[in-house]
C-alpha positions as CSV (number, residue, x, y, z in Angstrom):
1,M,-38.9,26.0,-4.0
2,A,-36.2,28.4,-5.0
3,V,-35.1,28.6,-8.7
4,T,-31.4,27.8,-7.7
5,E,-32.6,24.6,-6.1
6,I,-34.5,23.6,-9.2
7,A,-31.5,24.2,-11.6
8,E,-29.0,22.3,-9.5
9,K,-30.8,18.9,-9.2
10,L,-30.4,16.1,-11.7
11,Y,-33.6,14.3,-10.7
12,Y,-36.9,15.3,-9.1
13,R,-39.4,13.1,-7.4
14,I,-43.1,13.4,-8.4
15,G,-43.9,15.4,-5.3
16,E,-41.3,18.0,-6.2
17,V,-42.6,18.2,-9.8
18,E,-46.1,18.5,-8.4
19,E,-44.9,21.5,-6.4
20,I,-42.9,23.1,-9.2
21,A,-45.4,22.7,-11.9
22,G,-48.5,23.3,-9.8
23,V,-50.1,20.1,-11.1
24,P,-51.3,17.2,-8.9
25,A,-49.4,14.0,-9.0
26,Y,-52.4,12.0,-10.3
27,V,-52.5,14.4,-13.3
28,L,-48.7,13.9,-13.9
29,R,-49.2,10.1,-13.9
30,Y,-52.2,10.5,-16.3
31,W,-50.1,12.7,-18.7
32,E,-47.4,9.9,-18.7
33,S,-50.1,7.6,-20.2
34,E,-51.2,10.2,-22.7
35,F,-47.9,11.7,-23.9
36,K,-45.3,9.2,-25.1
37,L,-42.6,11.9,-24.8
38,L,-43.1,12.1,-21.1
39,R,-41.4,9.0,-19.7
40,P,-39.6,9.7,-16.4
41,K,-37.1,7.0,-15.2
42,K,-38.0,4.9,-12.2
43,N,-35.7,3.9,-9.5
44,P,-35.5,0.3,-8.1
45,A,-38.3,1.1,-5.7
46,G,-40.5,2.2,-8.6
47,Q,-40.5,5.9,-7.7
48,R,-40.6,8.2,-10.7
49,L,-37.4,10.3,-11.2
50,Y,-38.0,13.3,-13.5
51,R,-35.1,14.9,-15.3
52,Q,-34.8,18.6,-16.2
53,R,-36.0,17.7,-19.7
54,D,-39.1,16.0,-18.2
55,L,-39.8,19.0,-16.0
56,E,-39.7,21.3,-19.1
57,L,-42.0,18.9,-20.9
58,V,-44.5,19.0,-18.0
59,Q,-44.4,22.8,-18.1
60,R,-45.0,22.7,-21.9
61,I,-47.9,20.3,-21.6
62,K,-49.5,22.4,-18.9
63,T,-49.2,25.5,-21.1
64,L,-50.7,23.7,-24.0
65,L,-53.6,22.3,-22.0
66,Y,-54.4,25.1,-19.5
67,D,-53.2,28.3,-21.2
68,E,-53.7,27.5,-24.9
69,R,-56.8,25.3,-24.1
70,L,-55.9,22.6,-26.5
71,T,-57.4,19.1,-26.2
72,L,-55.2,16.2,-25.3
73,E,-55.1,15.2,-29.0
74,G,-54.2,18.7,-30.0
75,A,-51.5,19.0,-27.4
76,R,-50.1,15.6,-28.5
77,K,-49.9,16.7,-32.1
78,R,-48.3,20.0,-31.3
79,L,-45.6,18.3,-29.2
80,L,-44.9,15.8,-31.9
81,A,-44.6,18.6,-34.5
82,E,-42.3,20.6,-32.2
83,S,-40.2,17.4,-31.6
84,R,-39.9,16.8,-35.3
85,R,-38.8,20.4,-36.0
86,S,-36.2,20.1,-33.3
87,Q,-34.8,16.9,-34.7
88,T,-34.8,18.3,-38.2
89,S,-32.9,21.4,-37.1
90,Q,-30.4,19.2,-35.3
91,L,-29.9,17.1,-38.4
92,E,-29.4,20.3,-40.5
93,L,-26.8,21.5,-38.0
94,G,-25.0,18.2,-38.3
95,M,-25.0,18.5,-42.1
96,R,-23.7,22.0,-41.9
97,E,-20.8,20.9,-39.6
98,V,-19.9,18.2,-42.1
99,A,-19.9,20.7,-45.0
100,Y,-17.7,23.2,-42.9
101,A,-15.3,20.4,-42.0
102,D,-15.0,19.5,-45.6
103,A,-14.4,23.0,-46.7
104,L,-11.7,23.5,-44.0
105,R,-10.0,20.2,-45.1
106,R,-9.8,21.5,-48.7
107,V,-8.4,24.9,-47.6
108,R,-5.8,23.1,-45.4
109,D,-4.8,20.8,-48.3
110,R,-4.4,23.8,-50.6
111,L,-2.3,25.7,-48.1
112,T,-0.1,22.6,-47.5
113,A,0.4,22.3,-51.3
114,L,1.2,26.0,-51.5
115,R,3.7,25.8,-48.7
116,A,5.4,22.8,-50.4
117,R,5.8,24.8,-53.6
118,L,7.3,27.8,-51.8
119,A,9.7,25.8,-49.7
120,P,13.4,25.9,-50.9
């Protein structure tokens, strides 16, 4: 499958994920039972629909298990730690945005007050 085809789709069926990731469908279904983060949607017919995020997670799980040779428990712990780090950094970014917005509001208020003093 071409990379451009991969990037353009919103959802992938399990056969497509099997082909892209190079992992059999039965292994993908097993990983769903072992990794709580891997939860593809299901359509009304019960077919799994993987999003881009799911596809990236499958690739990450494959790397942890096959390349880094971690156990299922080790891979699970690593993914949870990575997930927590990601959530923490997003929270810090949100806090920074609030601080910046607050600083900009104070600057605007001071400039408005200064303009009022200078007006005839």
